[in-house]
C-alpha positions in Angstrom: 28.8 -7.7 23.9 29.6 -11.4 24.0 27.8 -14.3 24.4 29.0 -15.0 27.9 27.9 -11.4 29.0 24.4 -12.3 27.3 24.2 -15.3 29.5 25.2 -13.4 32.5 22.9 -10.5 32.2 20.0 -12.6 31.6 20.7 -14.4 34.9 20.7 -11.1 36.6 17.5 -10.0 35.1 14.8 -10.8 37.3 11.9 -10.7 34.5 13.2 -14.1 33.1 12.0 -16.1 35.7 8.4 -14.5 35.5 8.6 -14.6 31.8 9.3 -18.7 32.0 6.6 -18.8 34.7 4.4 -17.1 32.0 5.1 -19.1 29.4 4.5 -22.5 31.3 1.1 -21.1 32.1 0.5 -20.6 28.4 1.6 -24.2 27.4 -0.6 -25.2 30.1 -3.8 -23.4 28.2 -2.9 -25.1 25.3 -2.7 -28.3 26.7 -6.1 -27.9 28.3 -7.9 -26.5 25.4 -6.5 -29.6 23.1 -7.5 -32.3 26.0 -11.0 -30.5 25.8 -11.3 -30.8 22.1 -9.8 -34.1 21.7 -12.2 -35.8 24.5 -15.3 -34.7 23.4 -14.4 -34.7 19.2 -13.7 -38.1 19.5 -14.9 -39.4 22.7 -18.9 -38.1 22.0 -18.6 -38.0 18.1 -17.0 -42.0 18.0 -19.9 -43.8 17.1 -23.0 -43.8 13.9 -24.7 -40.4 12.9 -28.0 -41.7 13.7 -26.7 -42.3 17.3 -26.0 -38.4 18.1 -27.3 -36.5 20.3 -28.3 -33.1 19.2 -28.1 -29.3 20.7 -29.2 -26.1 18.9 -28.8 -28.0 15.4 -25.3 -29.1 16.1 -24.2 -32.5 16.9 -23.5 -32.7 20.9 -19.7 -33.3 20.0 -19.4 -30.5 18.2 -21.1 -27.8 20.4 -19.2 -29.1 23.4 -15.7 -29.7 21.7 -16.2 -26.0 19.6 -18.4 -23.9 21.1 -18.7 -24.6 24.7 -14.5 -25.1 24.7 -14.2 -22.3 23.2 -16.3 -20.4 25.9 -14.2 -22.1 28.3 -11.2 -20.6 27.1 -12.1 -17.4 27.2 -12.9 -17.5 30.7 -9.7 -19.4 31.9 -7.6 -17.1 29.4 -9.5 -13.8 31.1 -8.7 -15.3 35.2 -4.9 -16.3 33.8 -4.8 -12.6 32.3 -6.3 -11.0 35.3 -5.1 -13.1 38.2 -2.0 -15.1 37.1 0.2 -12.5 34.8 2.5 -9.9 35.5 2.9 -6.5 34.5 6.6 -6.2 33.7 8.5 -3.1 31.8 10.3 -3.8 28.3 13.0 -1.8 29.5 15.3 -3.0 32.5 15.4 0.5 34.6 11.7 0.8 35.8 10.3 -0.8 39.0 7.8 -3.6 38.4 4.6 -5.3 40.6 5.3 -9.1 41.4 
């Protein structure tokens, strides 16, 4: 198969726009995770240790950035997978829901 034929086939396949949209959603989740982690880790963690607030024996910056951030991302990923992603087949002959 020629390279130009492959590009035409990609443009005709209705799964590619769905895959691109879902890839952007995944990138958005990564950006949210990084901003959450960075904001709490360097926002609350900037200062002398004697001034830290403690939650369950951990510094507040660590608790919010790593523990609460992880739980937030689990919830966000479950919501995204359940309501925003589309189940599409790998072979091109089956119908799929949009």
